[in-house]
GUVEXLO-214243 format. One record per residue (C-alpha): chain; x, y, z; residue number from 1; residue in one letter. Coordinates in nm, 4 decimals. Layout:
BEGIN
<doti=A; c1=X; c2=Y; c3=Z; semar=NUM; koldren=A>;
...
//
This chain:
BEGIN
<doti=A; c1=2.0708; c2=1.7977; c3=-1.7627; semar=1; koldren=M>;
<doti=A; c1=2.0263; c2=1.6773; c3=-1.4162; semar=2; koldren=A>;
<doti=A; c1=1.9911; c2=1.2809; c3=-1.3740; semar=3; koldren=A>;
<doti=A; c1=1.6536; c2=1.1584; c3=-1.3169; semar=4; koldren=V>;
<doti=A; c1=1.6292; c2=0.9568; c3=-0.9706; semar=5; koldren=R>;
<doti=A; c1=1.4187; c2=0.6538; c3=-0.9476; semar=6; koldren=P>;
<doti=A; c1=1.0809; c2=0.8002; c3=-0.7886; semar=7; koldren=L>;
<doti=A; c1=0.9996; c2=0.6347; c3=-0.4145; semar=8; koldren=R>;
<doti=A; c1=0.6974; c2=0.4620; c3=-0.3198; semar=9; koldren=V>;
<doti=A; c1=0.6032; c2=0.3050; c3=0.0264; semar=10; koldren=L>;
<doti=A; c1=0.3676; c2=-0.0025; c3=-0.1127; semar=11; koldren=C>;
<doti=A; c1=0.1288; c2=-0.1263; c3=0.2185; semar=12; koldren=L>;
<doti=A; c1=0.1357; c2=-0.4994; c3=0.2066; semar=13; koldren=A>;
<doti=A; c1=-0.2272; c2=-0.7454; c3=0.2169; semar=14; koldren=G>;
<doti=A; c1=-0.4122; c2=-0.8670; c3=0.4929; semar=15; koldren=F>;
<doti=A; c1=-0.2182; c2=-1.2089; c3=0.6043; semar=16; koldren=R>;
<doti=A; c1=0.0655; c2=-1.0919; c3=0.4012; semar=17; koldren=Q>;
<doti=A; c1=0.4057; c2=-1.1279; c3=0.5934; semar=18; koldren=S>;
<doti=A; c1=0.7083; c2=-0.7913; c3=0.4919; semar=19; koldren=E>;
<doti=A; c1=0.9248; c2=-1.0894; c3=0.3376; semar=20; koldren=R>;
<doti=A; c1=0.6427; c2=-1.2781; c3=0.1398; semar=21; koldren=G>;
<doti=A; c1=0.4793; c2=-0.9268; c3=-0.0240; semar=22; koldren=F>;
<doti=A; c1=0.8867; c2=-0.8431; c3=-0.1365; semar=23; koldren=R>;
<doti=A; c1=0.8388; c2=-1.1410; c3=-0.3287; semar=24; koldren=E>;
<doti=A; c1=0.4450; c2=-1.0529; c3=-0.4353; semar=25; koldren=K>;
<doti=A; c1=0.6151; c2=-0.7203; c3=-0.5890; semar=26; koldren=T>;
<doti=A; c1=0.9576; c2=-0.9486; c3=-0.7693; semar=27; koldren=G>;
<doti=A; c1=0.8255; c2=-0.8363; c3=-1.1063; semar=28; koldren=A>;
<doti=A; c1=0.7006; c2=-0.5598; c3=-1.0470; semar=29; koldren=L>;
<doti=A; c1=0.9748; c2=-0.4403; c3=-0.8588; semar=30; koldren=R>;
<doti=A; c1=1.2035; c2=-0.5428; c3=-1.1992; semar=31; koldren=K>;
<doti=A; c1=0.9470; c2=-0.3871; c3=-1.4636; semar=32; koldren=A>;
<doti=A; c1=1.0217; c2=-0.0756; c3=-1.3259; semar=33; koldren=L>;
<doti=A; c1=1.3750; c2=-0.0849; c3=-1.2458; semar=34; koldren=R>;
<doti=A; c1=1.5668; c2=0.3235; c3=-1.2162; semar=35; koldren=G>;
<doti=A; c1=1.1940; c2=0.4233; c3=-1.2506; semar=36; koldren=R>;
<doti=A; c1=1.1043; c2=0.3817; c3=-0.9388; semar=37; koldren=A>;
<doti=A; c1=1.1937; c2=0.1932; c3=-0.5569; semar=38; koldren=E>;
<doti=A; c1=1.0267; c2=-0.0121; c3=-0.3806; semar=39; koldren=L>;
<doti=A; c1=0.9521; c2=0.0597; c3=-0.0248; semar=40; koldren=V>;
<doti=A; c1=0.7085; c2=-0.2805; c3=0.0898; semar=41; koldren=C>;
<doti=A; c1=0.5654; c2=-0.1809; c3=0.4967; semar=42; koldren=L>;
<doti=A; c1=0.3605; c2=-0.4745; c3=0.5812; semar=43; koldren=S>;
<doti=A; c1=0.1145; c2=-0.4264; c3=0.8977; semar=44; koldren=G>;
<doti=A; c1=0.2023; c2=-0.4129; c3=1.2445; semar=45; koldren=P>;
<doti=A; c1=-0.0264; c2=-0.6819; c3=1.4061; semar=46; koldren=H>;
<doti=A; c1=0.0711; c2=-1.0139; c3=1.3891; semar=47; koldren=P>;
<doti=A; c1=-0.2130; c2=-1.2889; c3=1.2634; semar=48; koldren=I>;
<doti=A; c1=-0.2340; c2=-1.5838; c3=1.4460; semar=49; koldren=S>;
<doti=A; c1=-0.2090; c2=-1.9286; c3=1.2169; semar=50; koldren=E>;
<doti=A; c1=-0.4375; c2=-2.1191; c3=1.4900; semar=51; koldren=G>;
<doti=A; c1=-0.4127; c2=-2.4111; c3=1.6882; semar=52; koldren=A>;
<doti=A; c1=-0.2360; c2=-2.6836; c3=1.6942; semar=53; koldren=G>;
<doti=A; c1=0.0614; c2=-2.5909; c3=1.5008; semar=54; koldren=S>;
<doti=A; c1=0.3934; c2=-2.7435; c3=1.5528; semar=55; koldren=D>;
<doti=A; c1=0.6152; c2=-2.4859; c3=1.2493; semar=56; koldren=S>;
<doti=A; c1=0.7545; c2=-2.3207; c3=1.5798; semar=57; koldren=G>;
<doti=A; c1=0.8207; c2=-1.9378; c3=1.6046; semar=58; koldren=P>;
<doti=A; c1=0.8928; c2=-1.7591; c3=1.2582; semar=59; koldren=C>;
<doti=A; c1=1.1055; c2=-1.4709; c3=1.1808; semar=60; koldren=P>;
<doti=A; c1=0.9668; c2=-1.2204; c3=1.2259; semar=61; koldren=P>;
<doti=A; c1=1.0218; c2=-1.1061; c3=0.7794; semar=62; koldren=E>;
<doti=A; c1=0.8246; c2=-1.4599; c3=0.7805; semar=63; koldren=E>;
<doti=A; c1=0.5167; c2=-1.3849; c3=1.0171; semar=64; koldren=Q>;
<doti=A; c1=0.2036; c2=-1.2857; c3=0.8999; semar=65; koldren=L>;
<doti=A; c1=0.0310; c2=-0.9518; c3=1.0200; semar=66; koldren=R>;
<doti=A; c1=-0.2557; c2=-0.7404; c3=0.8508; semar=67; koldren=G>;
<doti=A; c1=-0.3215; c2=-0.3221; c3=0.9494; semar=68; koldren=W>;
<doti=A; c1=-0.6308; c2=-0.4253; c3=1.1007; semar=69; koldren=W>;
<doti=A; c1=-0.9783; c2=-0.6371; c3=1.2545; semar=70; koldren=F>;
<doti=A; c1=-1.2854; c2=-0.6532; c3=1.1818; semar=71; koldren=S>;
<doti=A; c1=-1.4174; c2=-0.8745; c3=1.5264; semar=72; koldren=E>;
<doti=A; c1=-1.2918; c2=-0.7579; c3=1.8660; semar=73; koldren=Q>;
<doti=A; c1=-1.1894; c2=-1.1032; c3=1.9652; semar=74; koldren=E>;
<doti=A; c1=-0.9470; c2=-1.3401; c3=1.6942; semar=75; koldren=G>;
<doti=A; c1=-0.6617; c2=-1.2159; c3=1.3670; semar=76; koldren=T>;
<doti=A; c1=-1.0028; c2=-1.2092; c3=1.1309; semar=77; koldren=V>;
<doti=A; c1=-1.0545; c2=-0.9375; c3=0.8977; semar=78; koldren=F>;
<doti=A; c1=-1.3634; c2=-0.9325; c3=0.6497; semar=79; koldren=S>;
<doti=A; c1=-1.3491; c2=-0.6411; c3=0.3555; semar=80; koldren=A>;
<doti=A; c1=-1.6733; c2=-0.6788; c3=0.2554; semar=81; koldren=L>;
<doti=A; c1=-1.8968; c2=-0.7005; c3=0.5810; semar=82; koldren=E>;
<doti=A; c1=-1.9870; c2=-0.4504; c3=0.7310; semar=83; koldren=E>;
<doti=A; c1=-1.7788; c2=-0.4811; c3=1.0808; semar=84; koldren=P>;
<doti=A; c1=-1.8551; c2=-0.4286; c3=1.4404; semar=85; koldren=T>;
<doti=A; c1=-1.5138; c2=-0.2400; c3=1.5056; semar=86; koldren=V>;
<doti=A; c1=-1.1680; c2=-0.1567; c3=1.3794; semar=87; koldren=C>;
<doti=A; c1=-0.9506; c2=-0.2868; c3=1.5941; semar=88; koldren=R>;
<doti=A; c1=-0.6001; c2=-0.2092; c3=1.6064; semar=89; koldren=G>;
<doti=A; c1=-0.6080; c2=0.0176; c3=1.2639; semar=90; koldren=L>;
<doti=A; c1=-0.5432; c2=0.3282; c3=1.4986; semar=91; koldren=E>;
<doti=A; c1=-0.1568; c2=0.1505; c3=1.5275; semar=92; koldren=E>;
<doti=A; c1=-0.1231; c2=0.0790; c3=1.1637; semar=93; koldren=A>;
<doti=A; c1=-0.2099; c2=0.4787; c3=1.1296; semar=94; koldren=L>;
<doti=A; c1=0.0864; c2=0.4708; c3=1.3735; semar=95; koldren=G>;
<doti=A; c1=0.3095; c2=0.2255; c3=1.1749; semar=96; koldren=T>;
<doti=A; c1=0.2843; c2=0.4093; c3=0.8959; semar=97; koldren=V>;
<doti=A; c1=0.2946; c2=0.7667; c3=1.0091; semar=98; koldren=A>;
<doti=A; c1=0.6571; c2=0.6909; c3=1.1587; semar=99; koldren=I>;
<doti=A; c1=0.7756; c2=0.4790; c3=0.8296; semar=100; koldren=A>;
<doti=A; c1=0.6591; c2=0.8527; c3=0.6414; semar=101; koldren=L>;
<doti=A; c1=0.9253; c2=0.9978; c3=0.9454; semar=102; koldren=N>;
<doti=A; c1=1.1917; c2=0.7522; c3=0.9197; semar=103; koldren=K>;
<doti=A; c1=1.2498; c2=0.6469; c3=0.5562; semar=104; koldren=L>;
<doti=A; c1=1.1234; c2=0.9303; c3=0.4054; semar=105; koldren=G>;
<doti=A; c1=1.0441; c2=1.0924; c3=0.1777; semar=106; koldren=P>;
<doti=A; c1=0.8053; c2=0.9524; c3=-0.0095; semar=107; koldren=F>;
<doti=A; c1=0.6802; c2=1.0717; c3=-0.3840; semar=108; koldren=D>;
<doti=A; c1=0.3902; c2=0.7553; c3=-0.4036; semar=109; koldren=G>;
<doti=A; c1=0.1718; c2=0.4924; c3=-0.1736; semar=110; koldren=L>;
<doti=A; c1=0.0838; c2=0.1626; c3=-0.3761; semar=111; koldren=L>;
<doti=A; c1=-0.1264; c2=-0.0588; c3=-0.1453; semar=112; koldren=G>;
<doti=A; c1=-0.2151; c2=-0.4250; c3=-0.2113; semar=113; koldren=F>;
<doti=A; c1=-0.5642; c2=-0.5111; c3=-0.0754; semar=114; koldren=S>;
<doti=A; c1=-0.6366; c2=-0.3823; c3=0.2932; semar=115; koldren=Q>;
<doti=A; c1=-0.3040; c2=-0.1869; c3=0.2283; semar=116; koldren=G>;
<doti=A; c1=-0.5000; c2=-0.0197; c3=-0.0592; semar=117; koldren=A>;
<doti=A; c1=-0.7864; c2=0.0238; c3=0.2025; semar=118; koldren=A>;
<doti=A; c1=-0.5853; c2=0.1712; c3=0.4325; semar=119; koldren=L>;
<doti=A; c1=-0.3463; c2=0.4152; c3=0.1873; semar=120; koldren=A>;
<doti=A; c1=-0.7175; c2=0.5173; c3=0.0423; semar=121; koldren=A>;
<doti=A; c1=-0.7373; c2=0.6262; c3=0.3745; semar=122; koldren=L>;
<doti=A; c1=-0.3897; c2=0.8307; c3=0.4497; semar=123; koldren=L>;
<doti=A; c1=-0.4853; c2=1.0203; c3=0.1593; semar=124; koldren=C>;
<doti=A; c1=-0.8082; c2=1.1259; c3=0.2643; semar=125; koldren=A>;
<doti=A; c1=-0.7336; c2=1.1846; c3=0.6390; semar=126; koldren=L>;
<doti=A; c1=-0.3691; c2=1.4283; c3=0.4439; semar=127; koldren=G>;
<doti=A; c1=-0.6450; c2=1.5659; c3=0.2096; semar=128; koldren=Q>;
<doti=A; c1=-0.8731; c2=1.6407; c3=0.5877; semar=129; koldren=G>;
<doti=A; c1=-0.5576; c2=1.7954; c3=0.7408; semar=130; koldren=G>;
<doti=A; c1=-0.4144; c2=1.5477; c3=0.9069; semar=131; koldren=D>;
<doti=A; c1=-0.0222; c2=1.6431; c3=0.8945; semar=132; koldren=T>;
<doti=A; c1=0.0737; c2=1.3085; c3=0.9982; semar=133; koldren=R>;
<doti=A; c1=-0.0104; c2=1.2183; c3=0.6033; semar=134; koldren=F>;
<doti=A; c1=0.1504; c2=1.4660; c3=0.3890; semar=135; koldren=P>;
<doti=A; c1=-0.0598; c2=1.3943; c3=0.0526; semar=136; koldren=L>;
<doti=A; c1=0.1725; c2=1.1557; c3=-0.2418; semar=137; koldren=P>;
<doti=A; c1=0.2021; c2=1.3148; c3=-0.5430; semar=138; koldren=R>;
<doti=A; c1=-0.0306; c2=1.0042; c3=-0.6768; semar=139; koldren=F>;
<doti=A; c1=-0.1551; c2=0.6526; c3=-0.5146; semar=140; koldren=I>;
<doti=A; c1=-0.1484; c2=0.3135; c3=-0.7103; semar=141; koldren=I>;
<doti=A; c1=-0.4284; c2=0.0327; c3=-0.4894; semar=142; koldren=L>;
<doti=A; c1=-0.4254; c2=-0.2523; c3=-0.6365; semar=143; koldren=V>;
<doti=A; c1=-0.7743; c2=-0.4947; c3=-0.5677; semar=144; koldren=S>;
<doti=A; c1=-0.8759; c2=-0.1728; c3=-0.3378; semar=145; koldren=G>;
<doti=A; c1=-1.1846; c2=-0.1796; c3=-0.1551; semar=146; koldren=F>;
<doti=A; c1=-1.3341; c2=0.1593; c3=0.0187; semar=147; koldren=C>;
<doti=A; c1=-1.3016; c2=0.0144; c3=0.3347; semar=148; koldren=P>;
<doti=A; c1=-1.6003; c2=-0.0369; c3=0.6411; semar=149; koldren=R>;
<doti=A; c1=-1.6876; c2=0.0286; c3=0.9233; semar=150; koldren=G>;
<doti=A; c1=-1.7360; c2=0.3001; c3=1.2321; semar=151; koldren=L>;
<doti=A; c1=-1.6115; c2=0.6498; c3=1.0527; semar=152; koldren=G>;
<doti=A; c1=-1.3635; c2=0.5096; c3=0.7810; semar=153; koldren=L>;
<doti=A; c1=-1.6663; c2=0.4344; c3=0.5308; semar=154; koldren=K>;
<doti=A; c1=-1.7561; c2=0.8272; c3=0.5796; semar=155; koldren=E>;
<doti=A; c1=-1.3833; c2=0.9441; c3=0.5151; semar=156; koldren=S>;
<doti=A; c1=-1.3616; c2=0.7773; c3=0.1558; semar=157; koldren=I>;
<doti=A; c1=-1.7617; c2=0.8348; c3=0.0709; semar=158; koldren=L>;
<doti=A; c1=-1.7942; c2=1.1602; c3=0.1766; semar=159; koldren=Q>;
<doti=A; c1=-1.5750; c2=1.4338; c3=-0.1113; semar=160; koldren=G>;
<doti=A; c1=-1.3238; c2=1.3463; c3=-0.3392; semar=161; koldren=P>;
<doti=A; c1=-1.0146; c2=1.2402; c3=-0.3097; semar=162; koldren=L>;
<doti=A; c1=-0.7817; c2=1.4809; c3=-0.5200; semar=163; koldren=L>;
<doti=A; c1=-0.4583; c2=1.3000; c3=-0.6043; semar=164; koldren=L>;
<doti=A; c1=-0.3743; c2=1.0970; c3=-0.9987; semar=165; koldren=P>;
<doti=A; c1=-0.4326; c2=0.7711; c3=-0.9081; semar=166; koldren=S>;
<doti=A; c1=-0.4283; c2=0.4062; c3=-1.0604; semar=167; koldren=L>;
<doti=A; c1=-0.6169; c2=0.1030; c3=-0.9795; semar=168; koldren=H>;
<doti=A; c1=-0.5843; c2=-0.2332; c3=-1.0274; semar=169; koldren=V>;
<doti=A; c1=-0.7412; c2=-0.5130; c3=-0.9629; semar=170; koldren=F>;
<doti=A; c1=-0.8863; c2=-0.8432; c3=-1.1711; semar=171; koldren=G>;
<doti=A; c1=-1.1312; c2=-0.9752; c3=-1.3631; semar=172; koldren=D>;
<doti=A; c1=-1.1869; c2=-1.3179; c3=-1.1775; semar=173; koldren=T>;
<doti=A; c1=-1.0762; c2=-1.1811; c3=-0.8216; semar=174; koldren=D>;
<doti=A; c1=-1.3016; c2=-1.4302; c3=-0.6126; semar=175; koldren=Q>;
<doti=A; c1=-1.1568; c2=-1.1340; c3=-0.2880; semar=176; koldren=V>;
<doti=A; c1=-1.1723; c2=-0.8664; c3=-0.3504; semar=177; koldren=I>;
<doti=A; c1=-1.4913; c2=-0.8890; c3=-0.6576; semar=178; koldren=P>;
<doti=A; c1=-1.3957; c2=-0.6088; c3=-0.9243; semar=179; koldren=S>;
<doti=A; c1=-1.7009; c2=-0.3805; c3=-0.8765; semar=180; koldren=Q>;
<doti=A; c1=-1.5470; c2=-0.3391; c3=-0.4661; semar=181; koldren=E>;
<doti=A; c1=-1.2532; c2=-0.1572; c3=-0.7033; semar=182; koldren=S>;
<doti=A; c1=-1.4256; c2=0.0709; c3=-0.9748; semar=183; koldren=L>;
<doti=A; c1=-1.6363; c2=0.1747; c3=-0.6185; semar=184; koldren=Q>;
<doti=A; c1=-1.3268; c2=0.3008; c3=-0.4775; semar=185; koldren=L>;
<doti=A; c1=-1.1295; c2=0.4686; c3=-0.8057; semar=186; koldren=A>;
<doti=A; c1=-1.4671; c2=0.6800; c3=-0.8040; semar=187; koldren=S>;
<doti=A; c1=-1.3615; c2=0.8854; c3=-0.5357; semar=188; koldren=R>;
<doti=A; c1=-1.1340; c2=0.9962; c3=-0.7412; semar=189; koldren=F>;
<doti=A; c1=-1.1494; c2=1.2518; c3=-1.0335; semar=190; koldren=P>;
<doti=A; c1=-0.9732; c2=1.1115; c3=-1.3192; semar=191; koldren=G>;
<doti=A; c1=-0.8853; c2=0.7855; c3=-1.2125; semar=192; koldren=A>;
<doti=A; c1=-0.7531; c2=0.4916; c3=-1.4168; semar=193; koldren=I>;
<doti=A; c1=-0.8108; c2=0.1896; c3=-1.4215; semar=194; koldren=T>;
<doti=A; c1=-0.5931; c2=-0.0841; c3=-1.5588; semar=195; koldren=L>;
<doti=A; c1=-0.8004; c2=-0.4284; c3=-1.5557; semar=196; koldren=T>;
<doti=A; c1=-0.6398; c2=-0.7937; c3=-1.6191; semar=197; koldren=H>;
<doti=A; c1=-0.7353; c2=-1.1414; c3=-1.6357; semar=198; koldren=P>;
<doti=A; c1=-0.6643; c2=-1.2584; c3=-1.3151; semar=199; koldren=G>;
<doti=A; c1=-0.7321; c2=-1.3099; c3=-0.9539; semar=200; koldren=G>;
<doti=A; c1=-0.5796; c2=-1.1425; c3=-0.6273; semar=201; koldren=H>;
<doti=A; c1=-0.2442; c2=-1.0265; c3=-0.7109; semar=202; koldren=F>;
<doti=A; c1=0.0237; c2=-0.7733; c3=-0.8604; semar=203; koldren=I>;
<doti=A; c1=-0.0094; c2=-0.8195; c3=-1.2039; semar=204; koldren=P>;
<doti=A; c1=0.3048; c2=-0.6974; c3=-1.3715; semar=205; koldren=A>;
<doti=A; c1=0.2476; c2=-0.9266; c3=-1.7295; semar=206; koldren=A>;
<doti=A; c1=0.3975; c2=-0.7237; c3=-2.0192; semar=207; koldren=A>;
<doti=A; c1=0.0924; c2=-0.4784; c3=-2.1185; semar=208; koldren=S>;
<doti=A; c1=0.0256; c2=-0.4132; c3=-1.7496; semar=209; koldren=Q>;
<doti=A; c1=0.4288; c2=-0.3029; c3=-1.7238; semar=210; koldren=R>;
<doti=A; c1=0.3211; c2=-0.0624; c3=-2.0394; semar=211; koldren=Q>;
<doti=A; c1=0.0178; c2=0.1021; c3=-1.7955; semar=212; koldren=A>;
<doti=A; c1=0.2377; c2=0.1720; c3=-1.4556; semar=213; koldren=Y>;
<doti=A; c1=0.5463; c2=0.3080; c3=-1.6615; semar=214; koldren=L>;
<doti=A; c1=0.3004; c2=0.5298; c3=-1.8886; semar=215; koldren=K>;
<doti=A; c1=0.0983; c2=0.6042; c3=-1.5370; semar=216; koldren=F>;
<doti=A; c1=0.4878; c2=0.7486; c3=-1.3401; semar=217; koldren=L>;
<doti=A; c1=0.6700; c2=0.8673; c3=-1.6198; semar=218; koldren=D>;
<doti=A; c1=0.4260; c2=1.1574; c3=-1.5977; semar=219; koldren=Q>;
<doti=A; c1=0.6005; c2=1.2096; c3=-1.2283; semar=220; koldren=F>;
<doti=A; c1=0.9008; c2=1.1107; c3=-1.2842; semar=221; koldren=A>;
<doti=A; c1=0.9665; c2=1.3822; c3=-1.5281; semar=222; koldren=E>;
<doti=A; c1=0.9987; c2=1.6386; c3=-1.2594; semar=223; koldren=R>;
<doti=A; c1=1.1760; c2=1.4298; c3=-1.0475; semar=224; koldren=S>;
<doti=A; c1=1.5167; c2=1.5786; c3=-1.1079; semar=225; koldren=T>;
<doti=A; c1=1.5376; c2=1.8809; c3=-0.8495; semar=226; koldren=N>;
<doti=A; c1=1.8903; c2=1.8325; c3=-0.7321; semar=227; koldren=T>;
<doti=A; c1=1.7681; c2=2.0064; c3=-0.3715; semar=228; koldren=S>;
<doti=A; c1=1.5523; c2=1.6148; c3=-0.3086; semar=229; koldren=V>;
<doti=A; c1=1.8407; c2=1.5194; c3=-0.4775; semar=230; koldren=L>;
<doti=A; c1=2.0529; c2=1.6130; c3=-0.2082; semar=231; koldren=A>;
<doti=A; c1=1.8374; c2=1.4354; c3=0.0899; semar=232; koldren=S>;
<doti=A; c1=1.9672; c2=1.1155; c3=0.1036; semar=233; koldren=S>;
<doti=A; c1=1.7282; c2=0.8357; c3=0.2443; semar=234; koldren=P>;
<doti=A; c1=1.7577; c2=0.6466; c3=0.5847; semar=235; koldren=P>;
<doti=A; c1=1.9232; c2=0.3552; c3=0.5714; semar=236; koldren=D>;
<doti=A; c1=1.6375; c2=0.0930; c3=0.5058; semar=237; koldren=P>;
<doti=A; c1=1.8453; c2=-0.1904; c3=0.7660; semar=238; koldren=I>;
<doti=A; c1=1.8024; c2=0.1103; c3=1.0179; semar=239; koldren=E>;
<doti=A; c1=1.4980; c2=0.1333; c3=0.9268; semar=240; koldren=G>;
<doti=A; c1=1.3726; c2=-0.2540; c3=0.9695; semar=241; koldren=N>;
<doti=A; c1=1.5164; c2=-0.2314; c3=1.2969; semar=242; koldren=M>;
<doti=A; c1=1.2851; c2=0.1013; c3=1.4054; semar=243; koldren=A>;
<doti=A; c1=0.9659; c2=-0.0700; c3=1.2952; semar=244; koldren=L>;
<doti=A; c1=1.1013; c2=-0.4007; c3=1.4313; semar=245; koldren=G>;
<doti=A; c1=1.0958; c2=-0.5668; c3=1.1454; semar=246; koldren=Q>;
<doti=A; c1=0.8169; c2=-0.4695; c3=0.9528; semar=247; koldren=Q>;
<doti=A; c1=0.9819; c2=-0.2443; c3=0.6380; semar=248; koldren=V>;
<doti=A; c1=1.2264; c2=-0.3918; c3=0.4231; semar=249; koldren=G>;
<doti=A; c1=1.3524; c2=-0.1790; c3=0.0637; semar=250; koldren=T>;
<doti=A; c1=1.2631; c2=-0.3670; c3=-0.2515; semar=251; koldren=C>;
<doti=A; c1=1.5676; c2=-0.3034; c3=-0.4916; semar=252; koldren=L>;
//
């Protein structure tokens, strides 16, 4: 009997998260999914300035706060809940993910947190629309997600259903991304599964939530015994770090 291989999941960080910080924030989830899924963490391509007057000096690349795109023409700011006039840096963000998919894939699924969740949904909309850079994953997990706003983004998400299995995780007391925003995004996925928790803006992994993740993932793990897939070894994550400018790391 063939051994079931762990699912490989590309995880997109939120706004103002570093690659190291995102790995730490997903630590409890990594432990819960050990043996079931390998999480490969990717942060945004754009450094976020901490403001003038900081005397802490330059930080290592893996600790640099980053974002996927900005909602103003000047400054490194982003608002998820307001209609922006620009989505500055979005094309670079799409390129960063395309490189990761090409160099570090194949992946079974996507997981996105906050701005990373909005980006993951956009990637699926683009892939479903025929963009060959973004082949549709087998599943998607969106934590504190929202429909991205501005200059074609909203239309890409809200026109027509996104046809892939999805798990949507959000907190009842999330003050950054209110639950109704996550519910709106979930409504674009037919058959969406929702997992709520009493907390705020984070990736939950308490015992009850772990069971929900595992139940969702197990339906895909049962079909992950194809020997041709097992024979295809993923790229060395260290090489991936170098190729992507220290923005990616494997969460083991």
